[in-house]
KEDREN-155525 format. One line per field, with one value per residue: residue number from 1; x, y, z of N, C-alpha, C, CB in turn; residue in three letters. Coordinates in steps of 0.001 Angstrom, whole numbers. Last residue first. Glycine has a CB too. Layout:
N
i: NUM/...
nxx: X/...
nyy: Y/...
nzz: Z/...
caxx: X/...
cayy: Y/...
cazz: Z/...
cxx: X/...
cyy: Y/...
czz: Z/...
cbxx: X/...
cbyy: Y/...
cbzz: Z/...
aa: ALA/...
end
This chain:
172
i: 172/171/170/169/168/167/166/165/164/163/162/161/160/159/158/157/156/155/154/153/152/151/150/149/148/147/146/145/144/143/142/141/140/139/138/137/136/135/134/133/132/131/130/129/128/127/126/125/124/123/122/121/120/119/118/117/116/115/114/113/112/111/110/109/108/107/106/105/104/103/102/101/100/99/98/97/96/95/94/93/92/91/90/89/88/87/86/85/84/83/82/81/80/79/78/77/76/75/74/73/72/71/70/69/68/67/66/65/64/63/62/61/60/59/58/57/56/55/54/53/52/51/50/49/48/47/46/45/44/43/42/41/40/39/38/37/36/35/34/33/32/31/30/29/28/27/26/25/24/23/22/21/20/19/18/17/16/15/14/13/12/11/10/9/8/7/6/5/4/3/2/1
nxx: 86752/88139/90219/91759/92705/94454/96317/97311/98428/100414/102080/102847/104253/106315/107543/108372/110202/112086/112938/114065/116119/117626/118420/119762/121822/123078/123978/125727/127527/128596/129923/131810/133218/134255/135884/137656/138798/140141/141972/143385/144516/146162/147847/148981/150819/153187/152468/151442/153717/155166/153500/151231/152413/153363/151010/148155/146098/146723/146205/147972/148779/151126/150045/148451/149448/147275/145146/143417/141337/142623/143444/140921/139954/141814/141285/138627/138992/140528/138725/136790/138220/139047/136671/134843/135716/136142/134084/132040/129693/129966/129023/126607/127201/127587/125098/123416/124338/123918/122074/123500/125225/127767/129229/128239/129126/131881/132044/131152/133065/135376/134729/134504/136985/139603/142094/141679/140432/136874/134434/133027/132205/129942/128298/127858/126420/124067/123111/122705/120677/118633/118294/117303/114954/113512/114296/114912/117417/120013/120575/118333/118267/121107/122792/125508/127134/128064/129698/132175/133981/132705/132708/134089/132245/128736/126417/125557/124390/122073/120778/120162/119930/119728/117938/117273/114580/114417/114893/112362/110577/111500/111082/108138
nyy: 50915/50395/52239/51367/48936/49837/51191/49101/47543/49243/49400/46719/46376/48235/47101/44654/45559/46841/44695/43061/44770/45022/42256/41587/43567/43153/40514/40917/42807/41443/39378/40895/42032/39718/38754/40917/41130/38642/38985/41253/40258/38164/39843/42037/42243/43280/45597/47145/48105/49837/51365/52034/53415/55653/56889/56144/55327/52359/49580/46698/43582/41016/38052/34897/32240/31113/29910/31234/31725/33294/35516/36535/37240/39205/41101/41751/42858/45070/46430/47095/48667/50848/51972/53375/56028/56810/54310/52459/53489/54921/53698/54799/56924/55598/54376/56623/58143/56244/53471/51941/51220/50301/52678/54044/52362/52746/55453/55316/53596/55159/57422/56221/55015/55897/53494/49957/47338/47318/47809/49387/47734/46556/48781/49589/47373/47631/50032/49267/47350/49179/51165/49962/48659/50525/53937/56877/57851/58120/56260/55938/57999/59365/61454/61084/60855/63358/63935/63029/65112/67097/67166/69331/71445/70735/69970/67631/68555/69753/67639/65922/66479/63710/62696/62343/61779/59384/57470/57541/56836/54224/52940/53220
nzz: -27616/-29922/-29904/-27760/-28669/-30644/-29067/-27514/-29590/-30593/-28320/-28047/-30445/-30019/-27775/-28823/-30763/-29073/-27478/-29470/-30349/-28019/-27668/-30048/-30019/-27529/-27850/-30036/-28965/-26791/-28180/-29598/-27468/-26256/-28377/-28754/-26214/-26062/-28191/-27281/-24902/-25775/-27592/-26172/-24128/-25113/-26395/-24313/-22944/-24826/-26524/-24976/-22878/-24314/-25088/-23003/-20879/-19304/-17291/-16243/-14967/-14467/-16255/-16378/-18322/-20850/-22133/-23726/-21933/-19992/-21507/-22250/-19696/-19001/-21018/-20435/-17885/-18646/-20258/-18299/-16393/-18255/-19341/-17770/-17725/-20391/-22074/-23829/-24682/-26984/-29174/-29708/-31410/-33904/-34336/-34292/-36540/-38782/-39494/-42447/-44614/-44358/-44578/-42347/-40342/-40630/-39912/-37234/-36082/-36409/-34817/-32260/-31794/-31434/-30258/-29639/-29133/-29345/-28189/-29987/-32033/-30830/-30407/-33077/-34041/-32508/-33503/-36165/-35994/-34963/-36991/-39294/-38651/-37145/-37814/-38212/-40617/-41514/-43437/-44984/-46822/-48265/-48420/-48136/-50331/-50957/-48720/-48112/-48383/-46589/-43882/-43005/-43293/-43228/-44506/-43358/-40999/-41978/-43215/-41100/-37806/-35599/-32693/-30095/-30142/-31477/-29578/-28255/-30261/-30703/-28228/-28060
caxx: 86020/86980/89214/91174/91750/93321/95588/96633/97378/99289/101494/102116/103086/105408/107002/107409/109022/111416/112314/112934/115099/116963/117701/118580/120913/122483/123027/124603/126779/127830/128832/130833/132532/133322/134784/136868/138011/139079/141014/142645/143631/144994/147115/148074/149481/153241/153159/150529/152849/155804/154778/151062/151721/154314/151856/149339/145871/146981/145879/147419/148128/150513/151029/148376/149471/148477/145919/144682/141079/141987/144433/141862/139245/141684/142616/138962/138173/141095/139935/136440/137630/139965/137677/134651/135365/137261/134479/133428/129631/130289/130400/126607/126922/128665/126330/123242/124410/125242/122000/122662/123960/126698/129460/128092/127681/131311/132430/130455/131653/135295/134955/133430/135772/138868/141290/142400/141469/138150/135350/133439/133358/131074/128767/128539/127722/124902/123404/123662/122020/119065/118771/118582/115897/114094/113563/114690/116054/119531/121668/118660/117423/120361/121387/124717/126587/127227/128446/131068/134201/132773/131870/134768/133395/130004/126997/126130/125653/123026/121208/121187/119391/120471/118126/118678/115053/114070/115962/113601/110473/111537/112431/109027
cayy: 51431/49545/52328/52712/48960/48989/51918/50227/46988/48857/50607/47382/45547/48394/48455/44689/44804/47590/45877/42575/44313/46203/43019/40824/43398/44445/40836/39983/43109/42669/39055/40064/42884/40583/37945/40395/42242/38985/37881/41298/41425/37871/38654/42249/41739/42048/44565/46544/47108/48888/50851/51338/52154/54776/56299/56910/55867/53789/50284/48016/44325/42257/38876/36366/32739/31870/29137/30838/30937/32035/34660/36074/36262/37997/40521/41183/41653/44078/45880/46298/47374/50033/51356/51934/55364/56803/55687/52414/52568/55616/53373/53586/57202/56378/53580/55559/58672/56720/54752/51910/51918/49313/51604/54626/52545/51408/55033/56161/53208/53834/57563/57059/54212/56303/54723/51073/47962/47174/46916/49969/48606/45728/47987/50483/47720/46437/49903/50331/46941/47995/51521/50676/47988/49354/52723/56146/57535/59056/56708/54879/58123/58124/61712/61372/59621/62682/64657/62089/63876/67271/66144/68046/71355/70947/71263/67552/67826/70543/68762/65528/67010/64796/62661/62587/62931/60596/57789/57778/58164/55195/53150/53827
cazz: -26427/-29619/-30952/-27689/-27532/-31008/-30097/-26872/-28739/-31455/-28898/-26966/-30163/-31150/-27712/-27719/-31171/-30136/-26861/-28672/-31286/-28572/-26642/-29631/-31152/-27864/-26774/-30142/-30187/-26553/-27249/-30316/-28442/-25518/-27841/-29871/-26754/-25108/-28196/-28547/-24872/-24931/-28023/-27291/-23792/-24327/-27180/-25285/-22335/-23917/-27003/-26254/-22608/-23622/-26117/-23368/-22213/-19270/-18525/-15959/-16046/-13965/-15567/-16465/-16938/-20494/-21163/-24334/-23142/-19610/-20847/-23269/-20518/-18175/-20872/-21745/-18026/-17731/-20866/-19478/-16028/-17449/-20197/-17956/-16463/-19443/-21809/-23371/-23550/-25736/-28791/-28884/-29997/-33287/-34328/-33297/-35173/-38382/-38817/-41249/-44822/-44237/-45544/-43681/-40538/-40863/-41260/-38205/-36112/-37026/-36253/-32801/-31934/-32616/-30178/-30238/-28294/-30037/-27479/-28709/-32268/-31269/-29269/-32135/-34606/-32391/-32078/-35850/-36406/-34210/-35653/-39356/-39551/-36488/-38133/-36963/-40213/-40493/-42582/-44014/-45634/-48084/-48724/-46942/-49758/-51960/-48940/-47940/-49149/-48037/-44507/-42903/-44192/-42521/-44863/-44703/-40930/-41199/-44045/-42062/-39048/-36209/-34140/-30379/-29356/-32214/-30518/-27534/-29655/-31786/-28729/-27100
cxx: 85462/86172/87967/90059/91059/92255/94330/95800/96606/98130/100269/101397/102211/104124/105997/106744/107947/110129/111525/112195/113859/115876/116953/117747/119623/121485/122326/123542/125557/126982/127966/129642/131476/132551/133770/135666/137125/138193/139844/141596/142783/144004/145942/147260/148516/151859/153219/151193/151987/154886/155332/152366/151573/153680/152864/150130/147042/146833/146099/147171/147653/149968/150353/149482/149461/148358/147221/145542/142363/141759/143844/142929/140165/140974/142549/140317/138459/140317/140613/137668/137280/139385/138631/135777/135330/136961/135602/133898/131029/130097/130771/128014/126919/128420/127449/124504/124281/125258/123359/122836/122986/125302/128319/128251/127398/129803/131879/130784/130876/133839/134823/133534/134659/137595/140555/141512/142319/139243/136693/134465/133889/132337/129963/129063/128513/126313/124341/124064/123077/120436/119316/119150/117234/115168/114265/113740/115993/118175/121194/119749/117747/119578/120511/123240/125581/126593/127526/129717/133030/133033/131901/133951/134053/131171/128334/126803/126331/124388/122200/121655/120461/119750/118868/118975/116471/114513/115673/114714/111747/111450/112500/110449
cyy: 52776/50078/51522/52859/50309/49023/51152/51006/48109/48283/50264/48630/46203/47599/48696/46052/44804/46888/46666/43745/43822/45808/44208/41623/42714/44346/42161/40298/42201/43025/40283/39728/42125/41502/38797/39598/41783/40110/38177/40191/41483/39031/38318/41014/41765/41429/43239/45442/46402/47764/49739/50691/51349/53416/55329/56175/56771/54294/51759/48702/45656/43069/40108/37040/34267/32331/29797/29985/30444/31149/33299/35159/35681/36891/39212/40494/40963/42763/44872/45668/46494/48685/50455/51235/53843/56106/55676/53856/52371/54744/54001/53118/55949/56586/54332/54715/57594/57252/55174/53235/51725/49901/50580/53548/53141/51502/53645/55737/54023/53388/56217/57142/54980/55518/54997/52305/48996/47934/46733/49106/49163/46574/47133/49738/48605/46700/48724/50282/48000/47502/50312/50981/48708/48704/51545/54990/56699/58678/57562/55312/57063/58202/60473/61613/59876/61406/63934/62690/62901/65968/66215/66907/69981/70707/71536/68862/67790/69863/69650/66687/66786/65253/63911/62633/63325/61856/59064/58205/58519/56620/54197/53981
czz: -26654/-28439/-30602/-28726/-27424/-29909/-30517/-27866/-28055/-30655/-29747/-27487/-29095/-30935/-28832/-27642/-30083/-30556/-27892/-28019/-30536/-29569/-27202/-28626/-30720/-28990/-27062/-29090/-30320/-27769/-26985/-29433/-29218/-26454/-27087/-29376/-27908/-25607/-27258/-28620/-26133/-24873/-27101/-27650/-24974/-24105/-26436/-26106/-23368/-23444/-26119/-26718/-23891/-23330/-25501/-24439/-22585/-20695/-18316/-17284/-15512/-15144/-15019/-15659/-16994/-19048/-20779/-23396/-23808/-20837/-20506/-22692/-21590/-18954/-20078/-21693/-19364/-17840/-19948/-20118/-17229/-17065/-19411/-18703/-16635/-18109/-20775/-23287/-22965/-24499/-27457/-28544/-29131/-31791/-33608/-33198/-34092/-36948/-38250/-40525/-43660/-44460/-45541/-44743/-41915/-41095/-41599/-39639/-37140/-37140/-36978/-34328/-32645/-32853/-31487/-30180/-29029/-29285/-28182/-27977/-30943/-31443/-29649/-30917/-33653/-32925/-31846/-34377/-36105/-34682/-34909/-37984/-39684/-37358/-37497/-37275/-38939/-39924/-41413/-43043/-44582/-46774/-48596/-47206/-48635/-51415/-49921/-48313/-49116/-48792/-46032/-43508/-44166/-43473/-44186/-45111/-42301/-41148/-43301/-42921/-40127/-37463/-34616/-31869/-29730/-31465/-31296/-28488/-28911/-31234/-29830/-27635
cbxx: 86906/87436/89791/92264/92473/93790/96492/97643/97977/99745/102535/103076/103519/106091/108130/108098/109413/112350/113381/113420/115657/117987/118658/119000/121589/123552/123751/125091/127686/128772/129396/131491/133529/134077/135329/137740/138935/139680/141705/143612/144446/145447/148057/148848/148900/153896/154573/149988/151970/156329/155780/150555/150339/154798/152585/150219/144524/148405/144429/148369/146947/151550/152185/147012/150738/148683/146200/145455/140281/140653/144958/142517/138013/140912/143565/138964/136671/141074/140907/135713/136392/140348/138463/133382/133999/137679/133264/134349/129024/129442/131375/125862/125592/128805/126762/122033/123328/125713/120967/123029/123319/126759/130786/129121/127092/131609/133952/130827/131024/136107/136340/133483/135290/139734/142181/142821/142372/138041/134702/132228/132977/130734/127644/127601/127549/124260/122102/123066/122029/118027/117649/118419/115279/113001/113436/114103/115351/119454/122667/119101/115958/121315/121263/125277/127712/128056/128737/131026/135417/133847/130443/135076/134413/130111/126037/125045/125420/122499/119999/120670/119004/121914/116769/119519/114986/112564/116173/114015/109274/110393/112988/109038
cbyy: 51480/48118/51847/53795/48642/47538/52166/51149/46032/47842/51355/47759/44138/47955/49483/44357/43370/47762/46780/41580/43196/47123/43491/39468/42591/45427/40902/38527/42959/43833/38511/38772/43489/41417/36860/39518/43374/39372/36567/41179/42721/37526/37472/42695/42550/42322/45024/47612/47752/49618/51973/52309/52413/55431/57395/57172/56644/54117/50004/48862/43526/43104/39263/36858/32202/33088/27778/32070/31762/32304/35332/37256/36905/38310/41519/42277/42003/44605/46999/47161/47603/50777/52429/51698/55870/58211/56540/51552/51208/56853/53836/52474/57899/57738/53231/54670/59705/57805/54692/50701/51444/48672/50906/55753/53454/50469/55036/57638/53379/52805/58165/58479/53754/56182/55920/50756/46896/47681/45575/50177/49762/45008/47102/51588/48422/45261/49728/51708/46625/46869/52159/51960/47845/48333/52530/57088/56810/60439/57481/53612/58026/56890/62269/62554/58761/62352/66056/61606/63183/68264/66279/67742/72409/70013/72357/67191/66395/70769/69586/64426/68546/64368/62540/61530/62620/60642/56638/56525/58232/54932/51858/53017
cbzz: -25222/-29325/-32274/-27911/-26204/-31260/-31314/-26209/-27691/-32493/-29745/-25818/-29712/-32448/-27787/-26381/-31517/-31350/-26209/-27590/-32185/-29248/-25591/-29016/-32263/-28232/-25404/-29987/-31420/-26208/-25919/-30816/-29401/-24481/-26919/-30774/-27220/-23777/-27789/-29733/-24720/-23525/-28097/-28485/-22657/-22989/-27531/-26212/-21286/-22731/-27091/-27321/-21977/-22309/-26904/-22137/-22281/-18680/-18968/-15052/-16648/-13148/-16504/-15976/-16144/-21451/-21703/-24755/-24132/-18890/-19578/-23944/-21171/-16870/-20181/-22832/-17912/-16268/-21214/-20502/-15210/-16202/-20922/-18682/-15952/-19171/-21315/-24336/-23982/-25610/-29869/-29595/-29866/-33987/-35771/-33652/-34974/-39335/-37706/-40315/-46106/-42878/-45243/-43902/-39433/-39663/-41396/-37990/-34728/-36212/-36510/-32181/-30567/-33795/-29823/-31705/-27735/-31493/-27298/-27825/-33222/-32591/-28738/-31690/-35955/-33147/-31263/-36191/-37885/-34348/-34845/-40125/-40909/-36157/-39658/-35831/-41324/-41066/-43396/-44742/-46025/-48089/-50113/-46256/-49235/-53198/-49450/-46513/-48634/-48372/-44020/-41456/-43831/-41283/-44515/-45715/-40411/-39779/-44492/-42945/-38909/-36531/-34857/-29731/-27862/-32471/-31478/-26763/-28706/-32781/-29232/-25843
aa: UNK/UNK/UNK/UNK/UNK/UNK/UNK/UNK/UNK/UNK/UNK/UNK/UNK/UNK/UNK/UNK/UNK/UNK/UNK/UNK/UNK/UNK/UNK/UNK/UNK/UNK/UNK/UNK/UNK/UNK/UNK/UNK/UNK/UNK/UNK/UNK/UNK/UNK/UNK/UNK/UNK/UNK/UNK/UNK/UNK/UNK/UNK/UNK/UNK/UNK/UNK/UNK/UNK/UNK/UNK/UNK/UNK/UNK/UNK/UNK/UNK/UNK/UNK/UNK/UNK/UNK/UNK/UNK/UNK/UNK/UNK/UNK/UNK/UNK/UNK/UNK/UNK/UNK/UNK/UNK/UNK/UNK/UNK/UNK/UNK/UNK/UNK/UNK/UNK/UNK/UNK/UNK/UNK/UNK/UNK/UNK/UNK/UNK/UNK/UNK/UNK/UNK/UNK/UNK/UNK/UNK/UNK/UNK/UNK/UNK/UNK/UNK/UNK/UNK/UNK/UNK/UNK/UNK/UNK/UNK/UNK/UNK/UNK/UNK/UNK/UNK/UNK/UNK/UNK/UNK/UNK/UNK/UNK/UNK/UNK/UNK/UNK/UNK/UNK/UNK/UNK/UNK/UNK/UNK/UNK/UNK/UNK/UNK/UNK/UNK/UNK/UNK/UNK/UNK/UNK/UNK/UNK/UNK/UNK/UNK/UNK/UNK/UNK/UNK/UNK/UNK/UNK/UNK/UNK/UNK/UNK/UNK
end
C-alpha cells in the first residue's frame, strides 16, 4: 500500500533533470535512490522532511531537497513531507514549540504572536529565538522519530499483508 501510494506522486527524473535550474545538480540526479519508491529511501526521506519542517526559518522545501540529495534518499518525499507545516498549521505549531521551550528552560512566557514578515523576524524573533528554537528542535526530532517508526511499521505491515494474500491465493 505505501509503495502504490507514493508511486502516484512519483516524478520523472529525466524531466526534472532537464530543467534549467537543475544544471548544477544534473550529474548527481542519476542515482536511482533519489527517485525510487523503496522503503530504504522513502522512510528516511519522510522522516527528514518532518524534521526540517519544524525548523523556524523559511525554505523548508529547498533545505529538505538538498539534504535528501546529500543523504541519497528520495528527494520528492523529503520535500513534500515538509508541507505538514503550512500557513494554517505554522502558528499553532510554533506557539506550542515556544511554550515547550519556555517550560524546559524555566522562562516565564511573554506574549507570543507569529507573523510571516521581516518586521516580526527583526523585532520579535530576537526575543523568543532561544525557547522557540529549542521547542522546534525537540518537536522536529520527535516528529521525525514518530514518522520514521510509523511509516516503517506501516510499510512492513503492508508488505507482510500483501505477501500473505498472495501466498493464500496460490494455495487455494
